[in-house]
C-alpha positions in Angstrom: 112.6 106.3 88.7 115.6 108.0 90.2 116.2 111.8 89.3 119.4 110.4 87.5 117.9 108.3 85.4 115.4 110.4 84.4 116.9 111.9 80.5 118.2 108.4 79.4 114.6 106.9 80.4 113.1 110.0 78.6 115.1 109.5 75.8 114.7 105.5 75.3 111.0 106.1 75.3 110.9 109.0 73.2 113.3 106.4 70.4 111.2 103.4 71.2 107.7 105.3 70.4 108.9 107.2 67.3 107.0 106.5 64.4 107.4 110.6 62.8 103.5 110.1 61.9 100.8 112.2 63.8 99.8 110.4 66.8 102.9 109.4 68.1 102.0 110.9 71.7 103.5 112.7 74.6 105.6 111.9 77.4 104.7 113.4 80.8 107.3 113.8 83.4 105.8 114.6 86.7 107.2 114.6 90.4 106.3 111.5 92.6 105.2 112.4 96.0 105.0 109.3 97.7 105.0 105.6 96.9 103.5 102.9 99.5 103.5 99.2 98.4 100.3 97.9 99.6 101.3 94.3 100.6 104.2 95.3 102.9 103.2 98.9 103.8 107.0 99.9 102.5 107.2 103.4 101.4 109.7 105.7 99.5 112.3 104.1 97.0 112.0 100.6 98.7 108.3 100.7 97.6 109.0 100.7 94.2 
């Protein structure tokens, strides 16, 4: 996702997944180096 949406998306995921019980899980945020749409060869944001 674009950086400017990061915090909002993370908050939505956490709110939807939280039950308060052990096993709710974790969210890992890592940088994306490159995206390639196999069918068209598009790269970067246009591939998303």
